[in-house]
C-alpha positions in Angstrom: 17.4 3.1 -12.7 14.5 3.7 -10.4 13.5 5.1 -6.8 12.4 4.4 -3.6 10.5 7.3 -2.0 10.3 7.4 1.8 7.1 10.1 3.1 7.6 10.6 7.1 4.3 12.3 8.6 5.1 15.7 10.3 1.9 15.8 12.2 -1.6 13.9 12.5 -4.2 15.8 10.3 -7.8 16.9 11.6 -9.3 15.9 8.7 -9.0 12.8 6.3 -5.9 13.2 3.5 -6.8 11.9 0.1 -3.1 10.5 -0.9 -4.3 9.0 -4.6 -1.7 11.3 -6.1 0.8 9.5 -4.4 2.1 6.7 -6.5 5.4 5.0 -7.6 5.7 5.0 -10.8 4.7 8.8 -11.2 7.1 9.4 -7.9 10.3 7.8 -9.6 10.1 10.5 -12.6 10.2 13.3 -10.3 12.6 15.3 -8.2 12.0 16.4 -4.8 10.3 19.5 -5.1 8.2 18.1 -7.6 7.6 15.7 -5.3 6.4 17.5 -2.4 4.0 19.7 -4.7 1.7 16.0 -5.4 -1.6 17.6 -4.6 -2.7 16.3 -1.2 -7.0 16.9 -0.6 -7.1 17.9 3.1 -10.5 17.5 3.6 -11.9 19.9 1.2 -8.7 22.2 1.2 -6.2 21.5 -1.8 -2.8 21.0 -0.1 0.7 19.2 -0.7 2.8 16.4 -0.2 5.5 18.6 1.6 3.0 20.3 3.7 2.2 16.7 5.5 5.5 14.0 4.8 9.5 15.0 5.2 10.6 13.5 1.4 13.6 11.6 0.8 14.3 8.8 -1.6 16.9 6.5 -2.5 18.0 4.2 -5.9 16.2 1.4 -5.8 15.4 -1.3 -9.4 11.8 -0.6 -9.0 9.5 2.0 -8.5 8.7 2.1 -4.6 7.1 3.8 -2.2 7.4 3.9 1.9 4.8 6.2 3.9 5.8 6.5 7.7 3.2 7.5 10.4 -0.3 7.0 11.6 -2.1 7.5 8.5 -5.3 6.2 10.0 -6.5 9.3 8.2 -4.8 8.5 4.6 -7.4 7.4 2.1 -6.7 6.4 -0.6 -3.0 4.8 -0.3 -2.7 2.8 -3.4 -5.1 3.9 -5.2 -5.4 1.9 -8.9 -1.9 1.5 -8.7 -0.6 -0.3 -12.0 2.8 -1.2 -10.8 5.7 -0.8 -7.9 5.3 -1.2 -4.5 3.3 0.6 -1.4 4.4 0.1 1.8 2.8 1.6 5.0 4.8 1.7 8.4 1.7 2.0 10.4 -2.1 2.0 9.7 -3.8 2.7 6.8 -7.2 4.9 6.4 -10.3 3.5 3.9 -9.9 2.2 0.3 -6.7 0.7 1.0 -5.4 -0.7 -2.7 -8.6 0.3 -3.7 -9.0 -0.5 -8.0 -5.4 -2.0 -7.4 -4.1 -3.7 -10.8 -0.7 -4.4 -10.5 2.3 -4.4 -7.9 1.7 -4.4 -4.3 0.4 -2.6 -1.7 1.7 -3.7 1.9 0.8 -2.2 5.8 2.4 -3.4 9.0 -1.2 -1.9 10.4 -5.2 -1.8 10.4 -6.9 0.2 7.4 -10.0 0.8 7.6 -13.3 0.2 5.0 -13.6 -0.3 1.5 -9.9 -2.0 1.6 -9.0 -3.6 -1.8 -12.5 -2.7 -3.7 -13.1 -3.5 -7.4 -9.0 -4.6 -7.2 -8.0 -6.4 -10.2 -4.9 -8.2 -9.9 -1.4 -7.5 -7.8 -1.3 -8.3 -4.0 -2.8 -6.5 -1.0 -1.9 -7.7 2.4 -2.5 -6.4 5.5 -0.8 -6.9 8.7 -4.2 -5.6 11.0 -8.2 -5.7 10.9 -9.5 -4.7 8.0 -13.1 -2.4 8.4 -16.2 -3.1 6.2 -16.8 -3.7 2.7 -13.5 -5.0 2.1 -12.7 -6.6 -1.7 -16.5 -5.2 -2.2 -17.6 -2.8 -4.7 -17.4 0.5 -4.3 -20.7 2.2 -3.3 -23.0 3.1 -6.0 -21.1 0.0 -8.5 -21.9 -3.9 -9.1 -19.2 -5.3 -9.1 -16.7 -6.1 -6.1 -13.0 -7.3 -6.3 -12.2 -8.8 -9.5 -8.7 -10.3 -9.8 -5.2 -10.5 -7.3 -4.6 -11.9 -4.3 -5.5 -9.9 -0.7 -4.4 -11.1 2.2 -5.8 -10.1 6.3 -3.3 -11.6 8.5 -6.2 -10.2 11.2 -10.3 -9.8 11.7 -12.6 -8.0 9.3 -15.4 -6.4 9.7 -19.2 -7.1 7.6 -19.5 -7.6 3.5 -16.2 -9.1 3.3 -15.8 -9.7 -0.2 -19.9 -8.6 -1.0 -20.2 -9.4 -5.2 -16.7 -10.7 -5.7 -16.0 -12.0 -9.1 -12.3 -13.0 -9.6 -9.3 -14.1 -7.4 -8.6 -15.1 -3.6 -9.5 -12.9 -0.7 -8.0 -14.5 2.7 -8.9 -13.6 6.2 -6.1 -15.6 9.3 -8.8 -14.0 11.8 -12.5 -13.7 12.2 -15.3 -11.9 9.7 -18.3 -10.2 10.0 -21.8 -10.8 9.4 -22.4 -11.7 5.6 -19.3 -12.7 4.3 -19.1 -13.7 0.5 -22.3 -12.6 0.3 -24.0 -11.9 -3.4 -20.4 -14.1 -4.5 -20.0 -14.5 -8.0 -16.6 -16.0 -8.5 -13.4 -16.7 -7.2 -12.1 -17.9 -3.9 -13.0 -16.3 0.2 -11.0 -18.4 2.8 -12.0 -17.2 6.7 -9.6 -18.4 9.3 -11.3 -17.3 12.3 -15.0 -17.6 13.0 -17.6 -16.1 10.5 -20.4 -14.2 11.5 -24.2 -14.6 10.4 -25.2 -15.4 7.1 -22.3 -16.4 5.8 -22.2 -16.6 1.7 -25.9 -15.1 1.6 -26.7 -15.2 -2.5 -23.6 -16.0 -3.5 -24.1 -17.7 -7.1 -20.7 -19.2 -8.1 -17.0 -19.7 -6.1 -15.9 -21.3 -3.2 -16.1 -20.2 0.3 -13.5 -21.5 3.2 -14.5 -21.7 7.1 -13.3 -22.8 10.1 -16.1 -24.6 12.7 -19.1 -25.0 11.7 -21.7 -21.4 10.7 -24.6 -21.8 11.1 -26.4 -22.1 7.2 -29.2 -21.5 5.6 -31.8 -24.2 4.6 -31.0 -22.9 0.7 -27.5 -25.1 1.6 -27.4 -28.5 1.2 -24.7 -31.0 1.9 -23.1 -32.8 -0.9 -21.8 -36.1 -1.2 -19.4 -38.1 -3.1 -15.5 -37.8 -3.4 -14.0 -34.5 -3.5 -10.2 -35.5 -2.3 -9.2 -34.4 -5.8 -10.3 -31.0 -6.0 -9.7 -30.2 -2.4 -5.9 -31.2 -2.4 -6.0 -28.4 -5.5 -8.1 -25.6 -3.5 -6.3 -26.0 -0.1 -2.3 -26.1 -1.4 -3.3 -23.3 -3.4 -4.5 -21.7 -0.1 -1.8 -22.9 1.6 0.9 -21.4 0.0 -1.0 -18.1 -1.0 -1.6 -17.4 3.2 2.3 -18.7 4.3 3.3 -21.2 6.6 2.4 -19.2 9.7 -1.3 -19.3 9.5 -4.6 -20.8 10.4 -4.2 -22.8 5.9 -1.1 -24.1 6.5 -1.9 -27.6 7.4 -5.2 -27.1 5.5 -3.9 -30.5 2.9 -3.7 -32.6 5.5 -7.5 -31.9 6.9 -11.0 -33.5 5.6 -13.4 -30.7 4.9 -17.5 -30.6 4.8 -18.9 -29.9 1.4 -22.2 -27.7 0.8 -24.1 -26.4 -2.7 -25.5 -23.2 -2.6 -27.1 -20.6 -2.3 -29.5 -22.5 -3.9 -31.9 -19.4 -3.8 -29.3 -18.0 -6.5 -28.9 -20.4 -8.8 -26.5 -23.1 -6.7 -23.4 -23.5 -8.5 -21.5 -22.6 -5.6 -20.1 -24.4 -3.0 -18.7 -23.9 0.8 -16.5 -25.9 3.0 -16.5 -26.2 6.4 -13.7 -27.9 8.7 -14.9 -28.6 12.1 
């Protein structure tokens, strides 16, 4: 038998909170007092979880953690999560689900910058918007998202999926400039309007978007029968995003297909639905 912990924020922090130590698997083996002593950085000040949260738990089949309150200043929630489930009832800060390996991270609100950066597996879902560099590399790194499923129900900021290598990243709303820039591989789908410079410098992978974006001249229209691969791709996106998403009816629609970015090898593909 494991534990489902619930941590309710007592008061809004004046500075950023580093919550990387709050892991479902680690909490499952701790008593109430031990969990309350877990380290939480408040700016550069060393504090503990009990200073900021009211803690309680119930028995559960698998490790789980629920965070309640406005955690828009709570960073690194689900940091490198290797199992279990983390649910945020409210907004989350920066680096939500960064380095996610296994398990699931969900938030009912918005998330800050670098959400899902360098995630390798599992499922990350944000009910609201995400900031810049979602699914991108950590600062100074060369590889972005490397696996798993990342779903944003709202809008995304700039540099979405920059240098992404693997996995599926689905945004139901709009995306900022340079979405899927320098894409190495994987699938990026945008249900709203993409910003400028879509898929700039992409090497491989697939990008799906709605509307007719302004493309660089290094993207060329592709001819031929692509119905089979479109059915495989569209059904997968519809399944992952769910029945109430903009992608639910994709298999019944016929997109236009471009090859590119020819300036970076030209092995990627861009699907656009008018």
